[in-house]
N, C-alpha and C positions, 0 to 999 in steps of 0.2 A: 085330029087333036087328042094325044095318046095319055095327057095328065101331066100332072106335077111329077118333078122330077125328086131325087131323091134330097131329105134334107142334109146341109154341111153337118160338118164335122163340129161338135159344142166347143163353145170359146165359155172360160171363166174370168170376166171383167171383176175390176176393184173399183168401186167408185171413191179416188183417191186421189189426188195431185200433191205439186209441192207443197211443201212445209209453207207457212206465213214469215215472212221476214222477222228476224228475232229485234228486241228492244236494242236501243243505243247500249251499248259496253258501258260500266261503271267503274272507275278508280276506285282503286282498295287501298293500296299504301304504294310508298315510294323510298327510294333513297339514291345516292349518288352511284350507285352498280345494277337497280334493277328496279320494275314497273310490277305491281300486280293489278291486274283486269278480276272485274265481274263479270260475269254474265246470266242473263234471264234467257228461260225457255220460249221458244215460240208459242203465241198465242192457239195457233191452229198447227196441229201434225200433218194436216193436209190428207188426215185419213189413214196414212201410213204410219207405223212408229219410226221416229225421227234416229236414225243409225249413228250419227257422231254429226260435229261442229268441227266449220273449219273458218281458222283463223288467221288474217292476212296482217301485215304491218307494211307500215312505209315513211322515210321520214316524211317530215312537215312540209316540206317545200316542194317536194319532187312527187310522183304519181309512180313512183316505182314498187310496187305494190309486190310482196315474196308472203308465202306460205309459213309459219312460225311452227318450224319442224318439233319442236321441243315439248307442243302441245297435242293431245292423245284424243282431242276430239269427244272427250265425255264429261271431265269436270265441269263446274259451275264457275271455276275460277282456275287461273292460271300466271305464275308470275315468271317472267321475264328478265335474265339478267344481262350484263354485259361480258360474260364468261361462256356464255351455254348462247344467247340470241344474237350477238355481235352489236349490241348498245351500246351508244358512246357517252360517257358521264354529262351529265348537263347540257346533253341533247335531246330535240321533240320530235315525236314521232304519233303516227295516225295508227287506229286500229280500225278494224271492223270484223267482223263473224259472219255465218250464214250457217244455215241448217239443211242437212242432207237427209233424205228419205229414199225409198227404193223409186222415185219417181223421181228425184232428180234433186238440184239445191235451191235453195230459195234467194232471195235476193238479199245481198249484205247489208247488214244494220247500218244504223245510221253511225257516221266515225267519231270516237272518242280522241282527242289530242293529249299527251302527260310528256312529262319532261322525266328525262330520268336525272333525278334530284329528290333531295328528301323536303318536305313540310320544312316552314319556316319553325325556326329553335324560339326555347323561353327566351321573353325579352324580360330584361333588369323591371323596376317598380316601377310605374308612373309617378311624376313630381309633381309640387303643387307650386301655382305661379300666385303668391299672396298680392301682388301689385294689381293684377287682372281680376281679382276675388273681390267678394264683398260677403253681407252676413246672408245673402240667398243666393249664390252661385258659386260654383268651382271651377277653374281654372286648373286644366291637368294637362303634362307634357309627356312625349315619352321619343327615346330614340330606339334607333333599330339593334339589332345583335350585331357584334362586329363580325361572325364567322362565315356569313350566307354569299352563297354563290351563285344560286338562284335568287334574281332578285326580288325584294317584297316590292308589291304592287299597291297596296292599301291595307288596312285595320281595321281592328273589330274593338271595340271598348264596351268594356261591361261595369254598369256600376251597381252596388247593393248599397241600400237603406239601412244602419248598424242598427236603427233600434227593430226595424220590423223582419230582417232579412231576407227582402224582396230583393230582388236582382231582374235585371233589364240590361238590354243591349242599348246603349245610348247613342253609338257611332260607329255605322258597321260602310265603309266606304271599301269594296275589293279592288278600285280602279284608281286609288287618289293617295301615292305613297307620298305626295309635297306636301301634305299637310299631316302634322304630328302633334296634332292639341286638341283639346275640347273644352266648351265652358257648357257646364250643367248650369242649369237654371231652375227657375220655379223650389230653390230649397227652402227648407226649414230653416231659419237662422238661431244657428247653435247648436246641431245637430250634428253628426257624423255619417259621414258615406267614404265606403271604398272601393277603389279604383283599378281593375284589371286589364291588360290588354293581348292583344297576340295579333301575328303577322297574315297576311294572305300573300302566296305566289302564285306562277301561273297554274301548278296541282291543286290548289284550295287554301283554305283557313289551317295554321298549325294547333297540334291539337293538346297543348299545353299552354295554359292562361299563364299570365306572368303572378307574384306572388302579390295578396292584394297590397294596396294602401290607403289609410284611412284618414280621411281630413276631416276638420269640422268648417260648416258654413259660417263665417267668423269674419271680422276684421279689429284689425289694430283699434284700442283707445283711442279716445280722442283726445288731444292735448286737452286738456282745460285750463290749464294756467298755474303761477304760484299763488298760491293760497294765502288768503290777506286775513285780518281777525277784525271785525266789527265791533266797534265799543258800544 
């Protein structure tokens, strides 16, 4: 028995692995020719600094993922366009992103689906249906803007008490485009309330409320008949 041999060459190891999966991409903005995406960093870089991010896109109804060549891998936001990235106006796409360090790439983030289309435009003022209103309720109605190419899927209605100036969302249905009216109840008789509305499409809620329309919770006087003199 001659004893132990020589030690091996020294290896230097780093306690590190691939980064954690990034959070889902967030919608930033859009138009008929662009989509802006917002990114968040991975919660864990795996023990080694993240060197880049890799962004991919695919048409909504297929899984033909391709790298977004216009994204350089460092910014926390990116705008894709019809001219630079081959997007088609009013088409829907899926987007995902992953983080990369010296040990490899993370899993892809949850997907974001967005349409190459603007958010809904500004609505006209809402109107009051007096026949269906009372001294403690107001029925309001609205119509879609006439120029929307991306379909409006639902609506959000805001009511403001003109006396206290307190506002609240009284109707919020992002997937019910068939209803374009709302009956506000439990109001104070004779007081005025303002209403404004916005639309919601595939990408989200419009950014501009309609001009506020103010109405009183009241009814027409009751016909008391022809006055007559008591002698």
